[in-house]
C-alpha positions as CSV (number, residue, x, y, z in Angstrom):
1,M,51.4,41.1,-250.3
2,K,54.6,42.2,-250.2
3,R,55.9,43.8,-247.2
4,N,58.9,45.3,-245.9
5,P,60.8,43.7,-243.0
6,L,63.0,46.8,-241.7
7,R,59.5,49.1,-242.9
8,N,57.2,47.6,-240.1
9,I,60.0,47.3,-237.3
10,V,60.9,50.5,-237.9
11,V,56.8,51.5,-237.2
12,T,57.4,49.9,-234.3
13,L,59.5,50.8,-232.9
14,A,57.8,54.5,-233.3
15,I,54.4,53.4,-231.7
16,A,56.9,51.7,-228.6
17,L,58.8,54.6,-228.7
18,S,56.0,57.1,-228.5
19,I,54.1,55.5,-226.1
20,S,56.9,55.0,-223.7
21,M,57.7,59.1,-224.1
22,V,54.4,60.1,-223.4
23,M,54.0,57.1,-220.2
24,V,57.5,59.2,-218.9
25,L,57.0,62.4,-219.3
26,S,53.6,61.9,-217.6
27,S,53.8,60.2,-214.6
28,L,56.6,63.3,-213.0
29,S,53.2,64.7,-211.8
30,V,51.1,61.6,-210.4
31,G,54.0,60.0,-208.9
32,V,54.8,63.8,-206.9
33,R,51.4,64.2,-205.9
34,D,50.1,61.5,-204.9
35,S,53.1,59.9,-202.8
36,S,52.7,63.7,-200.9
37,R,49.5,63.3,-199.7
38,E,50.6,59.7,-198.0
39,S,53.9,60.9,-196.5
40,L,52.1,64.3,-195.0
41,L,49.3,62.0,-193.8
42,G,51.4,59.8,-192.3
43,I,52.4,62.7,-189.9
44,G,49.4,63.0,-188.0
45,A,49.5,67.0,-187.2
46,D,46.7,69.1,-187.9
47,L,48.8,72.1,-189.3
48,Y,52.4,72.9,-189.0
49,V,54.0,76.4,-188.9
50,V,56.3,77.3,-191.3
51,P,59.0,80.3,-192.4
52,E,57.0,82.6,-193.8
53,D,56.6,82.0,-197.9
54,L,58.2,79.0,-197.5
55,H,57.7,76.8,-200.4
56,P,56.9,73.1,-199.2
57,L,59.5,71.4,-201.5
58,L,62.4,73.5,-199.5
59,M,60.6,72.3,-195.6
60,D,63.9,71.5,-194.2
61,L,65.9,74.1,-195.9
62,Q,64.2,77.7,-194.5
63,R,64.5,78.5,-190.5
64,F,62.5,80.7,-188.3
65,D,64.4,82.2,-184.9
66,Q,62.0,83.0,-181.5
67,G,60.4,79.6,-181.7
68,W,59.7,79.4,-178.4
69,S,57.6,82.8,-178.7
70,V,55.7,81.6,-181.9
71,Q,55.2,78.4,-179.7
72,R,53.6,80.6,-175.9
73,E,52.5,82.6,-178.2
74,L,50.2,79.5,-179.8
75,Q,49.3,78.1,-176.2
76,L,48.0,81.5,-174.8
77,S,45.9,82.3,-178.1
78,E,41.8,81.8,-178.0
79,Y,42.1,78.5,-180.6
80,P,45.2,77.1,-178.4
81,P,46.1,73.5,-179.4
82,S,46.5,70.3,-178.1
83,H,49.8,69.6,-178.7
84,V,52.7,71.5,-180.1
85,S,55.2,70.1,-180.9
86,P,58.9,72.0,-182.7
87,R,61.7,70.1,-184.4
88,L,65.1,71.0,-186.0
89,S,66.2,69.8,-188.4
90,D,69.6,70.3,-188.9
91,T,73.2,68.1,-189.5
92,L,75.7,66.8,-187.2
93,F,78.9,64.9,-187.1
94,F,79.2,61.1,-185.8
95,R,82.6,59.6,-184.6
96,I,81.2,55.7,-183.6
97,G,84.7,53.7,-183.3
98,E,86.8,54.6,-186.7
99,D,84.0,55.1,-188.8
100,L,83.5,59.0,-189.5
101,G,80.6,60.9,-190.8
102,E,77.9,63.3,-190.9
103,T,73.9,63.0,-191.3
104,I,70.9,64.0,-190.8
105,T,69.5,65.0,-186.8
106,V,66.2,66.2,-185.7
107,G,65.5,67.6,-182.6
108,V,62.5,67.3,-180.8
109,D,60.9,67.5,-177.2
110,P,60.1,64.2,-176.7
111,G,57.1,64.6,-174.3
112,E,55.0,66.9,-177.2
113,E,56.6,64.7,-180.0
114,T,54.7,61.5,-179.0
115,A,51.3,62.9,-179.7
116,F,52.5,62.3,-183.9
117,D,52.3,59.4,-185.3
118,Q,55.6,59.4,-188.0
119,F,58.5,57.9,-185.2
120,M,57.5,54.5,-184.2
121,V,60.3,53.1,-181.1
122,V,60.8,49.0,-182.6
123,E,63.6,48.3,-180.2
124,G,64.5,49.5,-176.9
125,G,62.4,52.5,-175.6
126,W,61.9,56.3,-176.2
127,F,63.8,58.9,-174.2
128,S,63.7,58.9,-170.4
129,T,63.5,62.4,-170.0
130,L,60.6,64.1,-171.5
131,D,61.5,67.9,-171.2
132,D,63.7,69.1,-172.6
133,P,66.1,70.6,-169.6
134,L,68.8,72.9,-171.4
135,R,66.0,74.4,-174.0
136,D,63.8,75.2,-171.0
137,Q,66.3,76.6,-168.7
138,N,68.3,78.6,-171.3
139,I,64.4,79.9,-172.1
140,R,63.0,81.2,-168.6
141,N,67.1,81.5,-167.0
142,G,68.9,83.4,-170.3
143,V,71.7,80.6,-169.3
144,V,73.4,78.6,-171.8
145,D,75.0,75.4,-170.0
146,G,75.8,72.3,-172.2
147,E,75.8,70.0,-168.6
148,L,72.7,70.1,-168.5
149,M,72.2,67.6,-171.4
150,T,70.1,64.5,-171.4
151,K,73.0,63.0,-173.6
152,E,70.8,60.8,-175.2
153,V,69.9,59.8,-178.4
154,L,67.4,57.9,-180.4
155,V,68.6,56.4,-184.2
156,S,67.3,55.0,-187.4
157,R,67.1,50.9,-188.1
158,E,68.9,51.4,-191.0
159,F,71.5,53.8,-189.1
160,S,71.8,51.5,-186.1
161,R,72.1,48.1,-188.8
162,E,74.4,50.1,-191.5
163,H,77.0,50.9,-188.2
164,G,75.7,47.8,-186.3
165,L,74.6,49.7,-183.5
166,G,72.1,48.7,-180.5
167,V,70.3,50.3,-177.5
168,G,73.2,51.2,-175.0
169,D,75.4,51.7,-177.2
170,G,77.5,54.8,-177.4
171,I,78.2,57.7,-179.9
172,L,79.7,61.0,-180.7
173,L,78.0,63.8,-182.1
174,S,79.7,67.3,-183.2
175,S,79.1,70.0,-185.0
176,S,81.9,70.8,-186.8
177,L,84.8,67.9,-186.9
178,I,87.2,71.2,-186.9
179,N,86.1,73.2,-184.1
180,G,83.1,71.4,-182.5
181,T,83.2,69.9,-179.3
182,E,82.6,66.7,-179.9
183,Y,79.5,65.5,-177.0
184,S,78.9,60.8,-175.8
185,F,75.9,59.9,-176.0
186,R,73.8,57.1,-175.3
187,I,71.6,55.3,-177.1
188,E,67.8,55.4,-176.1
189,G,65.9,53.7,-178.7
190,I,65.4,52.5,-182.5
191,F,62.8,54.0,-184.2
192,V,61.3,53.7,-187.6
193,D,60.2,56.7,-190.1
194,S,56.9,56.5,-191.5
195,L,57.5,60.1,-193.2
196,A,61.1,59.2,-194.1
197,R,63.1,56.2,-195.6
198,L,66.8,57.0,-194.4
199,S,66.6,61.1,-193.1
200,P,66.1,61.9,-190.0
201,A,69.6,58.9,-188.8
202,I,69.0,60.7,-185.2
203,I,66.5,62.1,-182.9
204,V,68.2,64.2,-179.8
205,H,65.9,66.9,-177.5
206,L,65.3,69.9,-179.5
207,G,67.9,71.8,-176.5
208,E,70.5,70.2,-177.4
209,L,70.7,70.2,-181.3
210,Q,70.4,74.1,-180.9
211,F,72.6,74.2,-178.5
212,M,75.3,72.2,-180.0
213,K,74.6,74.1,-183.4
214,G,75.3,77.5,-181.5
215,N,72.0,78.5,-182.1
216,L,69.8,78.3,-179.0
217,E,69.6,81.5,-178.1
218,K,67.5,82.7,-181.3
219,D,65.5,79.3,-180.6
220,T,65.9,78.6,-184.4
221,L,63.2,75.9,-185.3
222,T,62.8,74.5,-189.1
223,E,58.7,73.5,-187.9
224,I,56.4,73.2,-185.2
225,L,53.1,71.0,-185.9
226,L,50.3,71.4,-184.2
227,D,47.8,68.6,-182.8
228,Y,44.3,69.9,-182.0
229,P,40.8,68.3,-180.7
230,S,38.7,66.2,-183.1
231,G,36.3,68.2,-184.7
232,Y,38.3,71.5,-183.9
233,D,37.5,74.2,-187.2
234,L,41.0,74.7,-188.2
235,D,40.3,77.4,-190.6
236,K,39.4,79.5,-187.7
237,V,43.0,79.1,-186.0
238,K,44.4,79.8,-189.8
239,E,42.7,83.7,-189.8
240,W,43.8,84.2,-186.6
241,S,47.3,83.5,-187.3
242,R,46.9,86.3,-190.6
243,S,45.7,89.3,-188.1
244,G,46.4,91.9,-186.0
245,D,45.9,89.6,-183.2
246,F,49.2,86.8,-184.0
247,K,52.4,88.9,-182.9
248,Y,54.7,86.9,-185.3
249,R,52.3,86.8,-188.5
250,D,54.9,88.2,-190.6
251,I,58.2,85.3,-189.4
252,V,55.4,82.2,-189.7
253,D,52.5,80.7,-192.1
254,I,50.3,77.8,-190.0
255,L,49.4,75.6,-192.9
256,S,47.2,73.1,-193.0
257,S,48.3,69.6,-195.1
258,E,45.8,70.4,-197.8
259,D,47.7,74.2,-198.0
260,I,50.7,72.5,-198.4
261,L,49.7,69.9,-200.7
262,E,48.2,73.0,-202.6
263,E,51.3,74.2,-202.5
264,I,52.9,71.2,-204.4
265,Y,50.1,70.4,-206.8
266,E,50.7,74.3,-208.0
267,F,54.3,73.5,-208.7
268,I,53.5,70.3,-210.2
269,G,50.6,72.5,-212.7
270,I,54.3,74.0,-213.4
271,I,55.9,70.3,-215.0
272,D,52.1,69.6,-216.4
273,G,52.2,72.3,-218.9
274,F,55.5,71.7,-220.1
275,A,54.8,68.3,-220.2
276,V,51.9,68.1,-222.2
277,M,53.5,70.5,-224.1
278,V,56.6,67.6,-224.9
279,V,54.3,65.2,-224.6
280,S,51.9,66.8,-227.3
281,V,55.0,67.4,-229.9
282,T,56.4,63.7,-229.2
283,L,53.6,62.4,-230.0
284,F,51.9,64.3,-232.8
285,I,55.7,63.6,-234.7
286,C,55.9,60.4,-234.2
287,L,52.2,59.9,-235.4
288,I,52.8,61.9,-238.1
289,F,56.6,60.0,-238.6
290,T,53.8,56.0,-238.1
291,S,51.1,57.5,-240.4
292,T,53.8,58.3,-243.3
293,I,54.8,54.6,-243.5
294,F,51.5,53.2,-243.3
295,L,50.4,55.7,-245.9
296,I,53.6,55.1,-248.2
297,S,53.4,51.2,-247.6
298,A,49.7,50.9,-248.4
299,K,50.5,52.5,-251.7
300,E,53.4,50.5,-253.1
301,R,51.4,47.5,-252.2
302,A,48.5,48.8,-254.8
303,L,49.3,46.6,-256.9
304,D,49.3,43.8,-254.4
305,L,45.6,45.0,-254.0
306,A,44.7,45.1,-257.9
307,I,45.6,41.0,-257.8
308,L,43.7,40.2,-255.0
309,R,40.5,42.1,-256.4
310,A,41.5,40.3,-259.6
311,I,41.6,37.0,-258.8
312,G,38.2,37.4,-257.2
313,I,39.0,37.9,-252.9
314,P,35.9,39.8,-252.1
315,A,36.8,44.2,-250.3
316,R,35.8,43.0,-246.7
317,K,37.8,40.3,-247.0
318,I,40.8,42.8,-248.0
319,F,40.1,45.9,-245.1
320,I,40.0,42.9,-242.6
321,W,43.6,42.0,-243.2
322,V,44.8,44.9,-243.9
323,I,42.8,45.8,-241.1
324,M,44.7,42.4,-239.0
325,E,48.1,43.5,-240.3
326,S,47.9,47.5,-238.7
327,G,46.6,46.0,-235.9
328,I,49.9,43.5,-235.4
329,F,52.1,46.1,-235.6
330,Y,50.4,48.7,-233.3
331,L,50.3,46.0,-230.8
332,L,53.8,44.9,-230.9
333,G,54.9,48.6,-230.6
334,C,51.8,49.4,-228.1
335,L,53.3,46.5,-225.8
336,G,57.2,47.3,-225.9
337,G,56.1,51.0,-225.4
338,L,54.2,49.6,-222.6
339,L,57.1,48.0,-221.0
340,L,59.0,50.1,-221.8
341,G,57.9,52.8,-220.0
342,S,57.8,51.1,-217.1
343,V,60.7,49.8,-217.1
344,S,62.0,53.4,-217.6
345,I,59.5,54.4,-214.3
346,Y,60.7,52.3,-212.4
347,L,65.2,52.7,-212.8
348,L,63.8,56.3,-212.4
349,N,62.0,56.3,-209.2
350,L,64.7,53.3,-208.5
351,F,68.1,56.4,-208.9
352,L,66.1,59.1,-207.4
353,I,65.3,56.6,-203.9
354,H,68.9,55.2,-203.5
355,R,70.4,59.3,-205.3
356,F,68.0,61.4,-202.6
357,T,67.6,59.6,-199.3
358,S,66.4,61.7,-197.8
359,L,62.9,60.6,-199.9
360,P,59.6,59.9,-197.6
361,E,59.6,55.8,-197.1
362,G,57.7,54.7,-200.2
363,F,57.6,57.6,-202.0
364,Q,57.8,57.5,-206.0
365,P,58.4,60.7,-207.2
366,F,56.9,59.4,-211.3
367,G,53.6,57.3,-211.3
368,I,51.5,55.3,-213.8
369,N,49.3,58.5,-215.6
370,M,46.2,56.2,-217.2
371,V,44.2,58.9,-218.7
372,V,47.1,60.4,-220.6
373,I,48.6,57.1,-221.7
374,S,45.1,56.0,-222.8
375,T,44.3,58.8,-224.7
376,A,47.9,58.1,-226.0
377,V,47.3,54.4,-226.6
378,L,43.7,55.0,-228.3
379,S,44.2,58.0,-230.5
380,S,47.5,56.4,-231.9
381,F,45.6,53.0,-233.2
382,L,42.9,55.7,-234.5
383,L,45.5,56.9,-236.7
384,A,47.6,53.8,-237.2
385,L,44.1,52.7,-238.5
386,L,43.1,55.6,-240.5
387,S,46.7,55.8,-241.8
388,A,46.1,52.0,-243.5
389,L,42.9,52.1,-244.1
390,A,42.6,55.3,-246.7
391,P,45.2,54.2,-249.3
392,A,43.6,50.7,-248.6
393,V,39.6,51.9,-249.6
394,R,42.1,53.9,-252.2
395,A,42.7,50.5,-253.9
396,V,40.4,48.8,-253.8
397,L,37.5,51.2,-254.8
398,K,40.0,51.9,-257.8
399,P,39.6,48.9,-261.2
400,P,41.8,45.9,-260.5
401,V,42.5,46.7,-264.4
402,E,43.4,50.4,-264.1
403,S,46.2,50.1,-261.4
404,L,48.1,46.4,-262.9
405,R,47.9,48.4,-266.4
406,G,49.1,51.7,-264.0
407,D,51.7,49.6,-262.8
408,V,53.0,47.9,-266.0
409,S,53.3,51.1,-267.9
């Protein structure tokens, strides 16, 4: 039977492109959804105190003041947590010999932070001073005195390897290259972060980070992590935080991991809606294009089919040949699409992970949506099969003499 190699290549590529585009466009929501859940579980907090109306995707960008007052209110409430760990995410400039740069830094309360699972020391030790002298002294006595700084610092394993640092080495930290005072810190330990790949690179005492950034008096925080005893009714805590009994309900929200994930899923739902629309249009165009080529190909081969009938080839065998031929092109296109889509997803993940170093460890923004991919594969297969069989049935049922006479005329 006559074949058009170029047309067959176009059919295969059309199927491959449709499958790969469906894979990529449907992969974002799956990757973010699954990775977000794993990342939050890695922190180990029961509840999070965050700025009011904060979107979870902006948690490191927004802050609230009066952190100590909020913390004390929580500890003295009718639902006191077992551990309260305030945090501040910000940036500091560092100087190591001739190396100069800026890195994300997290200020923590060392004594309370050990109740959570995010940071694990792999070399050296945790902070030797477990309280926060500068912050405590300032809050209690209204005194801001840099001499109270412990000047202890922990650095990430990646940061230590990049700059050749070890336990006991020194590092200069400041808030500004122009008018910021440099303070000499001693590295107490090297840590790995279950949540972030390269961010934060440095952990210091919360009060010392607030002091260097000039917001110690306001007690600015990014979040407060809360840990409750096993079996505690967290819904009651959240309900209390929204009532008039909680004085700071207008500046902060108290959320569980599920609440944060729900916010993320809501945002992902918008992406899903857009992706479904684009996927549907893309798949429709590609399949119509593919089916049209199949129809033209089968119509042009009506004479070949008539000759096969005329020489006594059974209709059943002709159908099998048509199905096998269509199946081969579809299979090649499908395999090519799955390969192209998988490679595209891998490269996109690789790019984003290296471009945005604060992405959590193991975070895969793009994932594999098996439901959407299976639907696309099945629908394209059925359409390709019907597009090939429809003209074949017509040609087989038509008397061979009429087909031959029409071709001759």
